[in-house]
VOBA-1610 file (N, C-alpha, C; in pm, whole numbers, padded with zeros to 5 digits, always signed):
BEGIN
Met+00084-00119+00000Met+00000-00001+00001Met+00088+00123+00001Arg+00047+00223-00079Arg+00115+00351-00083Arg+00026+00457-00017Cys+00090+00562+00036Cys+00015+00672+00094Cys+00073+00804+00051Arg-00007+00909+00064Arg+00038+01045+00046Arg+00047+01111+00182Ala+00147+01197+00200Ala+00168+01260+00332Ala+00223+01401+00313Leu+00175+01491+00398Leu+00233+01625+00402Leu+00370+01621+00469Ala+00463+01698+00417Ala+00596+01708+00476Ala+00643+01854+00466Val+00711+01899+00572Val+00778+02029+00572Val+00928+02001+00557Pro+00987+02033+00444Pro+01124+01984+00417Pro+01232+02053+00498Glu+01214+02182+00531Glu+01323+02255+00598Glu+01270+02333+00717Lys+01350+02337+00824Lys+01314+02413+00942Lys+01307+02562+00912Gly+01199+02623+00959Gly+01189+02769+00948Gly+01142+02821+00812Lys+01122+02731+00717Lys+01078+02773+00584Lys+00930+02742+00568Pro+00846+02843+00535Pro+00702+02820+00523Pro+00665+02749+00393Arg+00719+02629+00380Arg+00699+02553+00257Arg+00663+02409+00291Ala+00569+02349+00216Ala+00527+02212+00240Ala+00526+02136+00109Glu+00528+02005+00118Glu+00523+01916+00003Glu+00428+01801+00032Leu+00374+01745-00076Leu+00293+01624-00064Leu+00380+01509-00119Arg+00421+01417-00031Arg+00510+01310-00067Arg+00439+01176-00065Glu+00499+01076-00132Glu+00444+00940-00130Glu+00539+00845-00058Tyr+00477+00751+00016Tyr+00555+00653+00096Tyr+00490+00516+00086Asp+00569+00412+00108Asp+00513+00279+00129Asp+00465+00267+00272Val+00344+00217+00292Val+00291+00196+00424Val+00339+00065+00480Pro+00410+00064+00592Pro+00459-00064+00646Pro+00346-00154+00696Asp+00365-00284+00687Asp+00266-00376+00740Asp+00269-00368+00894Pro+00156-00392+00956Pro+00153-00383+01105Pro+00225-00498+01170Gly+00307-00466+01270Gly+00372-00565+01352Gly+00288-00593+01476Pro+00343-00665+01572Pro+00267-00692+01695Pro+00226-00561+01763Gly+00100-00556+01802Gly+00049-00438+01872Gly+00030-00316+01781Glu+00025-00335+01651Glu+00012-00223+01556Glu-00113-00243+01469Val-00162-00132+01414Val-00273-00133+01320Val-00242-00044+01202Thr-00297-00078+01086Thr-00288+00009+00967Thr-00423+00073+00947Val-00421+00205+00928Val-00545+00280+00913Val-00541+00359+00783Thr-00652+00357+00709Thr-00667+00449+00596Thr-00745+00570+00648Ile-00695+00688+00618Ile-00746+00812+00677Ile-00850+00876+00589Ser-00958+00914+00652Ser-01062+00990+00580Ser-01045+01140+00594Ala-01008+01188+00714Ala-00995+01331+00739Ala-00888+01356+00842Ser-00818+01469+00825Ser-00726+01518+00928Ser-00752+01666+00948Val-00713+01716+01064Val-00736+01858+01099Val-00603+01924+01131Ile-00579+02041+01073Ile-00459+02116+01103Ile-00475+02183+01239Ser-00375+02166+01324Ser-00370+02238+01454Ser-00270+02351+01437Pro-00315+02471+01397Pro-00225+02575+01353Pro-00115+02614+01454Gly-00150+02630+01581Gly-00047+02678+01675Gly+00067+02582+01688Thr+00039+02457+01718Thr+00144+02358+01740Thr+00218+02329+01612Glu+00147+02308+01504Glu+00214+02270+01381Glu+00298+02381+01322Arg+00250+02504+01332Arg+00331+02618+01286Arg+00459+02630+01369Ala+00445+02613+01501Ala+00561+02628+01589Ala+00667+02523+01557Phe+00627+02400+01538Phe+00724+02295+01509Phe+00782+02312+01368Ser+00700+02349+01271Ser+00749+02366+01135Ser+00850+02479+01125Leu+00825+02586+01200Leu+00912+02703+01193Leu+01024+02698+01294Gly+01028+02594+01378Gly+01138+02581+01476Gly+01131+02682+01585Leu+01013+02718+01633Leu+01002+02818+01739Leu+01050+02758+01872Pro+01073+02841+01975Pro+01121+02789+02104Pro+01028+02683+02162Asn+01086+02590+02236Asn+01012+02478+02300Asn+00956+02380+02199Thr+01025+02363+02085Thr+00991+02259+01988Thr+01118+02181+01958Asn+01098+02059+01906Asn+01214+01972+01881Asn+01197+01886+01758Ala+01134+01939+01653Ala+01107+01859+01534Ala+01235+01830+01457Thr+01239+01713+01393Thr+01344+01679+01298Thr+01287+01694+01158Phe+01374+01722+01063Phe+01330+01751+00927Phe+01390+01654+00827Pro+01312+01616+00722Pro+01177+01668+00697Pro+01079+01631+00808Tyr+00995+01727+00839Tyr+00896+01714+00948Tyr+00763+01672+00886His+00702+01568+00946His+00571+01523+00902His+00471+01566+01008Pro+00399+01673+00979Pro+00318+01740+01084Pro+00184+01671+01106Gly+00124+01713+01217Gly-00013+01674+01247Gly-00024+01567+01354Tyr-00141+01562+01419Tyr-00165+01460+01522Tyr-00317+01440+01541Cys-00398+01481+01441Cys-00543+01476+01459Cys-00604+01421+01329Ser-00649+01297+01331Ser-00707+01237+01211Ser-00805+01128+01247Ala-00874+01078+01146Ala-00973+00972+01167Ala-00986+00889+01042Gly-01013+00760+01059Gly-01025+00673+00942Gly-01073+00535+00981Val-01031+00435+00901Val-01078+00298+00919Val-00958+00204+00930Val-00965+00112+01025Val-00861+00010+01041Val-00875-00091+00925Val-00763-00114+00851Val-00765-00207+00740Val-00681-00331+00767Lys-00585-00324+00861Lys-00503-00441+00896Lys-00469-00430+01046Thr-00452-00544+01108Thr-00407-00547+01247Thr-00294-00645+01264Gly-00200-00613+01354Gly-00091-00704+01385Gly-00128-00800+01497Ala-00034-00884+01530Ala-00058-00987+01635Ala-00082-00917+01768Gly-00177-00974+01844Gly-00200-00930+01982Gly-00282-00804+01994Val-00338-00751+01886Val-00417-00627+01893Val-00556-00656+01947Ser-00597-00584+02050Ser-00728-00601+02109Ser-00812-00474+02110Arg-00748-00362+02082Arg-00815-00233+02095Arg-00906-00204+01976Ala-00873-00258+01859Ala-00949-00231+01738Ala-00938-00351+01645Lys-01036-00363+01557Lys-01037-00472+01459Lys-01058-00413+01320Glu-01031-00495+01218Glu-01047-00447+01082Glu-01192-00399+01059Gly-01204-00286+00995Gly-01335-00225+00969Gly-01379-00125+01072Asp-01309-00117+01184Asp-01347-00021+01288Asp-01317+00123+01243Arg-01407+00215+01275Arg-01385+00359+01259Arg-01309+00406+01382Val-01198+00477+01361Val-01115+00517+01473Val-01067+00661+01456Thr-01042+00724+01570Thr-00968+00851+01572Thr-00824+00817+01603Cys-00729+00893+01542Cys-00588+00856+01548Cys-00502+00973+01591Arg-00397+00942+01666Arg-00290+01039+01691Arg-00190+01023+01577Leu-00226+01075+01465Leu-00151+01057+01341Leu-00157+01185+01262Gly-00051+01214+01188Gly-00045+01336+01110Gly-00120+01332+00981His-00087+01422+00891His-00160+01442+00768His-00113+01342+00661Arg-00175+01224+00664Arg-00143+01116+00571Arg-00269+01048+00526Ser-00265+00988+00408Ser-00381+00914+00359Ser-00391+00775+00422Ala-00284+00725+00477Ala-00281+00596+00545Ala-00149+00583+00620Trp-00149+00497+00724Trp-00024+00469+00794Trp-00042+00357+00892Thr+00066+00303+00943Thr+00065+00203+01049Thr+00114+00266+01178Leu+00041+00240+01286Leu+00077+00301+01413Leu+00040+00207+01528Ala+00092+00239+01645Ala+00063+00155+01763Ala-00085+00159+01798Glu-00139+00047+01840Glu-00283+00044+01871Glu-00321+00141+01981Arg-00225+00176+02070Arg-00260+00272+02176Arg-00288+00410+02120Asp-00249+00433+01995Asp-00270+00566+01934Asp-00398+00573+01850Val-00485+00475+01862Val-00616+00481+01800Val-00723+00458+01907Leu-00839+00511+01883Leu-00952+00495+01973Leu-01079+00480+01892Pro-01161+00379+01917Pro-01285+00362+01838Pro-01374+00485+01846Val-01440+00512+01735Val-01527+00628+01725Val-01672+00585+01747Arg-01745+00667+01823Arg-01886+00638+01852Arg-01972+00653+01724Ala-02083+00582+01724Ala-02168+00575+01603Ala-02217+00712+01562Gly-02246+00802+01655Gly-02301+00931+01620Gly-02199+01037+01587Val-02074+00999+01571Val-01965+01094+01543Val-01912+01068+01403Ser-01909+01173+01320Ser-01862+01159+01181Ser-01710+01153+01178Phe-01655+01117+01061Phe-01510+01117+01046Phe-01452+01257+01068Glu-01519+01358+01013Glu-01472+01496+01033Glu-01468+01531+01180Gln-01574+01504+01250Gln-01580+01533+01394Gln-01469+01452+01468Ala-01456+01327+01429Ala-01359+01239+01498Ala-01216+01291+01482Ala-01188+01357+01369Ala-01054+01410+01348Ala-01022+01523+01446Phe-01123+01579+01512Phe-01101+01688+01612Phe-01079+01629+01754Ile-01090+01500+01772Ile-01093+01446+01909Ile-00961+01466+01982Ser-00847+01457+01916Ser-00719+01484+01984Ser-00712+01629+02029Leu-00764+01719+01949Leu-00771+01860+01990Leu-00868+01875+02107Gly-00980+01803+02100Gly-01076+01809+02208Gly-01020+01760+02339Gln-00934+01661+02332Gln-00871+01612+02457Gln-00786+01717+02522Ile-00715+01795+02444Ile-00632+01903+02499Ile-00717+02002+02576Ala-00828+02044+02512Ala-00916+02142+02578Ala-00988+02080+02696Thr-01029+01954+02683Thr-01103+01887+02791Thr-01019+01877+02917Gln-00896+01830+02904Gln-00815+01815+03024Gln-00782+01950+03087Gly-00771+02054+03008Gly-00747+02187+03062Gly-00865+02238+03143Val-00985+02221+03090Val-01105+02262+03163Val-01122+02177+03289Arg-01092+02050+03279Arg-01103+01963+03396Arg-01000+02004+03503Arg-00880+02040+03458Arg-00775+02084+03553Arg-00818+02209+03628Ala-00893+02297+03561Ala-00938+02423+03623Ala-01045+02403+03726Arg-01112+02286+03723Arg-01222+02258+03818Arg-01324+02371+03818Val-01373+02404+03697Val-01475+02510+03682Val-01598+02476+03761Glu-01648+02570+03842Glu-01768+02549+03920Glu-01886+02625+03856Leu-02008+02576+03888Leu-02128+02638+03836Leu-02130+02788+03871Gly-02153+02869+03771Gly-02170+03012+03793Gly-02038+03092+03795Glu-01924+03026+03782Glu-01798+03102+03780Glu-01781+03172+03645Gly-01725+03293+03651Gly-01688+03360+03529Gly-01562+03299+03471Val-01562+03277+03340Val-01446+03219+03271Val-01415+03304+03151Met-01284+03331+03133Met-01237+03401+03015Met-01138+03311+02945Val-01148+03302+02811Val-01047+03233+02728Val-00979+03339+02646Leu-00849+03352+02663Leu-00769+03451+02590Leu-00699+03379+02475Gly-00742+03408+02352Gly-00689+03340+02234Gly-00789+03241+02181Leu-00853+03272+02070Leu-00961+03192+02016Leu-00923+03117+01889Gly-00801+03053+01892Gly-00771+02953+01792Gly-00856+02830+01823Ile-00821+02719+01760Ile-00908+02600+01773Ile-00913+02552+01918Ile-00799+02551+01990Ile-00798+02503+02127Ile-00880+02599+02217Gly-00858+02727+02200Gly-00933+02824+02279Gly-01083+02816+02255Gln-01121+02797+02128Gln-01264+02785+02096Gln-01326+02662+02168Leu-01256+02551+02162Leu-01308+02430+02227Leu-01313+02446+02377Ala-01210+02509+02434Ala-01208+02531+02578Ala-01324+02620+02622Leu-01357+02719+02542Leu-01468+02808+02577Leu-01602+02733+02577Gln-01622+02647+02475Gln-01747+02566+02474Gln-01750+02470+02591Leu-01638+02405+02620Leu-01637+02306+02728Leu-01654+02370+02864Ala-01595+02488+02882Ala-01614+02560+03011Ala-01759+02596+03029Arg-01825+02637+02922Arg-01967+02671+02932Arg-02048+02546+02965Ala-02011+02433+02903Ala-02082+02307+02931Ala-02060+02266+03075Ala-01946+02304+03134Ala-01915+02269+03273Ala-01985+02361+03372Gly-02049+02468+03325Gly-02124+02555+03414Gly-02073+02696+03423Ala-01974+02735+03342Ala-01925+02873+03346Ala-02037+02969+03310Ala-02044+03080+03383Ala-02145+03180+03358Ala-02099+03314+03414Pro-02049+03408+03328Pro-02048+03394+03185Pro-01917+03329+03132Ala-01925+03282+03009Ala-01807+03231+02938Ala-01772+03335+02831Val-01656+03397+02847Val-01619+03512+02762Val-01496+03479+02679Gly-01503+03502+02549Gly-01391+03482+02461Gly-01325+03612+02424Val-01191+03613+02418Val-01116+03735+02390Val-01013+03705+02280Asp-01010+03788+02176Asp-00913+03776+02069Asp-00908+03909+01995Arg-00816+03916+01899Arg-00807+04039+01816Arg-00863+04017+01675Val-00895+03893+01640Val-00935+03858+01503Val-01085+03848+01493Ala-01143+03927+01406Ala-01289+03934+01395Ala-01352+03799+01364Arg-01290+03722+01275Arg-01348+03593+01241Arg-01353+03498+01360Arg-01249+03502+01440Arg-01247+03416+01559Arg-01353+03458+01661Leu-01370+03588+01677Leu-01472+03637+01770Leu-01611+03597+01722Ala-01634+03605+01593Ala-01763+03567+01535Ala-01787+03419+01554Ala-01685+03337+01535Ala-01700+03192+01550Ala-01733+03155+01696Ala-01669+03223+01791Ala-01697+03199+01930Ala-01841+03236+01968Lys-01886+03346+01914Lys-02024+03389+01942Lys-02122+03288+01880Ala-02091+03241+01758Ala-02180+03143+01693Ala-02179+03010+01762Ser-02072+02983+01839Ser-02060+02856+01913Ser-02124+02861+02052Gly-02177+02977+02090Gly-02249+02985+02217Gly-02182+03068+02325Ala-02073+03136+02294Ala-02009+03221+02399Ala-02111+03324+02451Asp-02106+03348+02582Asp-02195+03447+02639Asp-02157+03588+02593Ala-02029+03611+02571Ala-01982+03740+02524Ala-01847+03722+02463Val-01809+03813+02371Val-01676+03816+02312Val-01624+03957+02320Leu-01493+03970+02336Leu-01430+04101+02349Leu-01310+04110+02258Asp-01296+04224+02192Asp-01185+04250+02103Asp-01065+04300+02185Ala-00959+04221+02188Ala-00843+04257+02271Ala-00768+04377+02218Ser-00799+04425+02097Ser-00737+04546+02048Ser-00808+04672+02096Ala-00925+04658+02156Ala-00998+04772+02212Ala-00930+04817+02340Pro-00909+04947+02360Pro-00836+04991+02479Pro-00905+04963+02611Asp-01036+04943+02610Asp-01111+04928+02737Asp-01162+04784+02755Trp-01100+04685+02688Trp-01157+04552+02695Trp-01148+04491+02835Leu-01039+04522+02908Leu-01027+04469+03043Leu-01135+04526+03136Asp-01166+04653+03118Asp-01277+04712+03198Asp-01409+04646+03163Ala-01431+04619+03033Ala-01554+04552+02992Ala-01562+04411+03050Leu-01446+04343+03053Leu-01443+04208+03109Leu-01481+04210+03259Lys-01428+04306+03332Lys-01459+04314+03476Lys-01607+04344+03500Thr-01664+04425+03411Thr-01807+04451+03422Thr-01890+04324+03395Leu-01854+04251+03291Leu-01924+04131+03255Leu-01917+04024+03362Thr-01804+04017+03432Thr-01778+03910+03528Thr-01784+03957+03674Ala-01843+04073+03697Ala-01861+04128+03833Ala-01728+04136+03908Gly-01626+04190+03841Gly-01498+04214+03908Gly-01383+04135+03853Gly-01408+04049+03756Gly-01302+03968+03695Gly-01337+03819+03702Pro-01296+03743+03601Pro-01330+03601+03597Pro-01254+03522+03704Gln-01320+03420+03758Gln-01253+03331+03853Gln-01149+03242+03782Val-01174+03214+03654Val-01086+03125+03579Val-01053+03191+03446Val-00923+03192+03412Val-00875+03242+03287Val-00792+03134+03217Phe-00823+03109+03092Phe-00745+03015+03011Phe-00658+03097+02914Glu-00527+03076+02922Glu-00438+03141+02828Glu-00417+03043+02713Ala-00467+03080+02594Ala-00465+02984+02480Ala-00403+03046+02356Thr-00313+03145+02374Thr-00251+03207+02256Thr-00121+03141+02216Gly-00046+03088+02314Gly+00086+03033+02284Gly+00195+03139+02279Ala+00160+03265+02297Ala+00260+03372+02298Ala+00300+03400+02444His+00413+03472+02461His+00462+03495+02596His+00390+03609+02669Glu+00375+03724+02598Glu+00317+03841+02664Glu+00177+03820+02721Pro+00089+03746+02653Pro-00047+03729+02707Pro-00054+03650+02838Val+00051+03581+02878Val+00048+03513+03006Val+00029+03615+03119Ala+00104+03725+03114Ala+00090+03828+03213Ala-00048+03895+03205Ile-00098+03913+03082Ile-00230+03972+03065Ile-00337+03882+03128Ala-00322+03750+03107Ala-00416+03655+03165Ala-00420+03666+03315Cys-00299+03678+03375Cys-00293+03691+03523Cys-00356+03822+03569Gln-00332+03928+03496Gln-00390+04058+03535Gln-00540+04063+03518Ala-00594+03980+03427Ala-00738+03979+03403Ala-00813+03902+03512Ala-00752+03803+03573Ala-00819+03720+03672Ala-00844+03798+03800Arg-00955+03765+03866Arg-00980+03826+03995Arg-00890+03767+04102Arg-00879+03835+04213Arg-00797+03786+04324Arg-00835+03645+04361His-00733+03563+04386His-00749+03424+04424His-00809+03339+04312Gly-00800+03389+04190Gly-00849+03313+04075Gly-00749+03208+04028Arg-00789+03138+03921Arg-00703+03035+03863Arg-00671+03073+03719Val-00544+03061+03682Val-00501+03086+03545Val-00445+02958+03490Val-00504+02911+03381Val-00466+02783+03322Val-00386+02810+03196Leu-00263+02758+03193Leu-00179+02771+03075Leu-00209+02656+02981Leu-00304+02680+02892Leu-00353+02574+02804Leu-00269+02563+02677Ala-00224+02675+02623Ala-00139+02674+02505Ala+00007+02653+02549Ser+00086+02595+02461Ser+00230+02580+02484Ser+00299+02708+02442Thr+00360+02777+02538Thr+00422+02908+02511Thr+00545+02888+02422Arg+00552+02961+02310Arg+00661+02944+02215Arg+00757+03063+02216Ala+00783+03114+02337Ala+00880+03221+02349Ala+00930+03226+02492Glu+01039+03294+02512Glu+01096+03310+02643Glu+01109+03457+02676Gly+01097+03492+02807Gly+01104+03631+02842Gly+01078+03652+02989Pro+01091+03773+03039Pro+01074+03800+03183Pro+00928+03793+03224Phe+00903+03762+03346Phe+00769+03753+03398Phe+00775+03798+03544Asn+00683+03889+03583Asn+00682+03943+03719Asn+00589+03855+03805Phe+00645+03751+03864Phe+00565+03660+03942Phe+00506+03726+04067Tyr+00579+03818+04128Tyr+00526+03887+04244Tyr+00401+03965+04208Arg+00411+04049+04109Arg+00296+04135+04069Arg+00180+04052+04015Asp+00210+03953+03929Asp+00106+03887+03853Asp+00053+03760+03916Val+00125+03698+04008Val+00082+03571+04066Val+00077+03578+04221His+00190+03614+04281His+00203+03609+04425His+00111+03710+04494Ser+00118+03836+04456Ser+00042+03940+04524Ser-00112+03916+04517Pro-00167+03882+04398Pro-00312+03860+04391Pro-00354+03721+04435Gly-00258+03637+04480Gly-00293+03507+04531Gly-00348+03411+04428Leu-00297+03418+04306Leu-00347+03334+04198Leu-00294+03191+04209Thr-00367+03099+04152Thr-00319+02963+04129Thr-00290+02952+03980Leu-00165+02919+03948Leu-00121+02905+03811Leu-00112+02757+03777Leu-00188+02711+03677Leu-00197+02570+03645Leu-00142+02540+03506Gly-00046+02453+03499Gly+00001+02402+03370Gly-00091+02291+03323Ala-00132+02296+03196Ala-00229+02199+03147Ala-00188+02148+03009His-00067+02090+03005His-00021+02028+02880His-00097+01899+02857Ala-00126+01869+02732Ala-00208+01751+02700Ala-00150+01622+02755Trp-00016+01612+02761Trp+00050+01489+02804Trp+00079+01489+02955Ser+00028+01588+03028Ser+00049+01590+03172Ser-00058+01512+03247Val-00151+01451+03176Val-00259+01375+03241Val-00203+01241+03291Pro-00272+01176+03384Pro-00228+01044+03435Pro-00220+00942+03322Glu-00132+00846+03335Glu-00118+00744+03231Glu-00215+00628+03248Arg-00247+00589+03372Arg-00318+00464+03393Arg-00451+00475+03467Gln-00467+00575+03552Gln-00589+00580+03634Gln-00637+00723+03646Ser-00764+00746+03613Ser-00820+00880+03628Ser-00839+00914+03775Gln-00842+01043+03802Gln-00865+01093+03936Gln-00940+01227+03921Pro-01001+01276+04031Pro-01073+01403+04018Pro-00985+01516+03966Gly-01029+01580+03862Gly-00953+01692+03803Gly-00851+01647+03702Ala-00829+01518+03686Ala-00727+01469+03591Ala-00763+01327+03547Trp-00823+01316+03430Trp-00856+01186+03376Trp-00750+01141+03279Ile-00742+01008+03257Ile-00647+00959+03156Ile-00691+01006+03018Met-00599+01004+02924Met-00622+01063+02793Met-00741+00997+02721Asp-00746+00864+02722Asp-00856+00796+02650Asp-00991+00833+02704Glu-01004+00849+02835Glu-01132+00885+02894Glu-01171+01028+02863Asp-01073+01116+02858Asp-01101+01254+02815Asp-01147+01254+02666Met-01082+01171+02586Met-01120+01166+02444Met-01261+01110+02427Asp-01294+01009+02505Asp-01429+00956+02495Asp-01533+01053+02549Cys-01499+01125+02655Cys-01588+01229+02708Cys-01616+01333+02599Phe-01512+01377+02527Phe-01530+01476+02421Phe-01620+01419+02311Gln-01604+01289+02281Gln-01692+01228+02179Gln-01838+01232+02223Arg-01863+01202+02353Arg-02001+01205+02400Arg-02062+01344+02391Leu-01981+01444+02415Leu-02031+01583+02408Leu-02058+01619+02262Leu-01977+01567+02169Leu-02004+01587+02027Leu-02133+01517+01988Glu-02148+01395+02037Glu-02262+01314+01998Glu-02394+01375+02039Asp-02398+01435+02158Asp-02524+01494+02203Asp-02535+01644+02175Gly-02442+01697+02101Gly-02455+01836+02053Gly-02415+01943+02150Arg-02349+01904+02262Arg-02306+02007+02357Arg-02175+02074+02316Val-02105+02016+02221Val-01991+02082+02158Val-02021+02089+02008Arg-02004+02209+01952Arg-02035+02235+01811Arg-01907+02265+01734Leu-01887+02193+01626Leu-01766+02211+01545Leu-01791+02291+01419Asp-01913+02289+01366Asp-01936+02356+01238Asp-01890+02502+01237Pro-01916+02583+01342Pro-01873+02720+01336Pro-01718+02736+01336Leu-01648+02629+01371Leu-01503+02635+01384Leu-01429+02585+01259Val-01503+02523+01165Val-01441+02473+01044Val-01439+02588+00943Thr-01319+02644+00921Thr-01308+02757+00831Thr-01276+02716+00687Glu-01234+02593+00668Glu-01203+02546+00533Glu-01201+02395+00530Arg-01251+02339+00421Arg-01241+02195+00392Arg-01173+02182+00257Val-01061+02109+00253Val-00982+02101+00130Val-00956+01955+00099Pro-00954+01917-00032Pro-00910+01783-00070Pro-00758+01773-00057Ala-00707+01650-00057Ala-00564+01630-00042Ala-00481+01709-00146Glu-00537+01722-00266Glu-00466+01793-00372Glu-00441+01940-00341Arg-00521+01996-00248Arg-00504+02136-00211Arg-00442+02152-00073Ala-00398+02041-00014Ala-00345+02044+00124Ala-00219+02130+00134Val-00132+02125+00035Val-00007+02199+00041Val-00035+02350+00049Ala-00124+02396-00038Ala-00159+02540-00037Ala-00219+02582+00094Ala-00306+02500+00150Ala-00367+02533+00280Ala-00264+02534+00390Tyr-00174+02440+00381Tyr-00071+02431+00488Tyr+00024+02550+00479Glu+00066+02587+00362Glu+00157+02700+00348Glu+00091+02831+00389Ala-00040+02842+00367Ala-00112+02962+00416Ala-00109+02966+00568Met-00122+02851+00631Met-00114+02847+00779Met+00026+02888+00825Leu+00130+02837+00757Leu+00266+02868+00797Leu+00302+03015+00781Thr+00230+03087+00698Thr+00256+03228+00680Thr+00161+03313+00762Trp+00113+03251+00875Trp+00038+03320+00980Trp-00097+03374+00932Asn-00174+03285+00867Asn-00312+03317+00832Asn-00396+03313+00958Thr-00422+03428+01017Thr-00494+03431+01145Thr-00642+03402+01134Asp-00696+03404+01012Asp-00837+03371+00994Asp-00860+03220+01004Met-00755+03141+00994Met-00771+02997+01000Met-00801+02953+01142Ile-00907+02878+01160Ile-00939+02817+01290Ile-00926+02667+01276Gly-01021+02606+01205Gly-01014+02461+01183Gly-01014+02429+01035Thr-00901+02385+00981Thr-00893+02340+00842Thr-00893+02188+00835Val-00989+02133+00763Val-01003+01988+00747Val-00951+01945+00613Ile-00861+01847+00612Ile-00812+01787+00490Ile-00884+01654+00466Ala-00950+01642+00349Ala-01019+01517+00313Ala-00925+01430+00231Trp-00894+01310+00282Trp-00798+01219+00218Trp-00865+01111+00135Gly-00988+01075+00172Gly-01052+00964+00104Gly-01169+01008+00015
//
C-alpha cells in the first residue's frame, strides 16, 4: 500500500510538500489505518514547522496529530481495534499509515469522520477545563480563540461557566466563538476591553485560560483574573522572556496551572485529571449529544490535492484559519 503525506522539508521555511511513501505492514501491537480526514492544529504545527522555542522537530517534518479513518489491517495481539473499525488517530496528515494500537480509539456511532478528526484537539481542551475545576456560575475568560481556545470556551460553558467570555483580536475568531455559544466576546485590540471584562464578570473572571501560545499574554491573563482566581496555561508558550511573578501571581494570590495535554495520568483517572482515553471519549459524547459544536469552527475543507496550499497559508500566519479539514478519502 502507498500513501500520500504532508511534509515540511526545511526548518523555518514556510513551505510544504505532498510526498508518497510505502505503508509498512503492522507488527505486533500495531494497526494500519486508511485516513478519511485530518485537521490542522495551527499553533502547534506552525511552531514545530518554523522551529520556534520549545519545539524539537526533525526535518523533513511530518506534521499533524489529529485524524480519523478505518482500520484495514491489524498485527498480532491487537485487542483495541479490529479491521473495519472507525477510529480517531494520533496521526499526522497522511492518507494511510501504520501506528501503535494505543494511538487509536474507536469512534462512537453518532460521530462523523470529520468530527472524529477533532478528538485529539478536544482532549487538549477537555483536560485543561477539567484541571481548572470550573464550578457552576464562575466567570471564565479564554484569551486566544484559535481552535484550542474555541473548544475550551465551549467546554467551560458546558461545565457551568457563567459567563463564558472569549477574547481575541481577530474578527473571524470572535464571530465563531459567538456562533458557538459564547456568552460574550471582547476584542483585545480595544483599549477598554479589560474594563468591559470586569463589568461582565462582576470584578473579573474566577478562571482564565491562556490559549494564545505567545509569551506576553500570560501576564495579561494573570492581570485579568480576579484575586485568588485560577489561570490555566492551556497553550504551549513558544517564546521566552521576563515575567513578574510577584505582581502577577504572588500578590493577587493566583493559582497558576500548567495543562499540557501529556500531563494527564497514564493509567488511572482521578478528580480533576482523567487519563487521555477517557477525556477523548468524554469529548466524543459531548459531540454526539450536541453540547460541543464544530461547524462554526471549520473555516475550510480542502481535498488532499489542495493540502499543500492550505498548509503554506497556515505557515505564513493566516490568522483567519481556525479549523482546516483535509479530506484524504
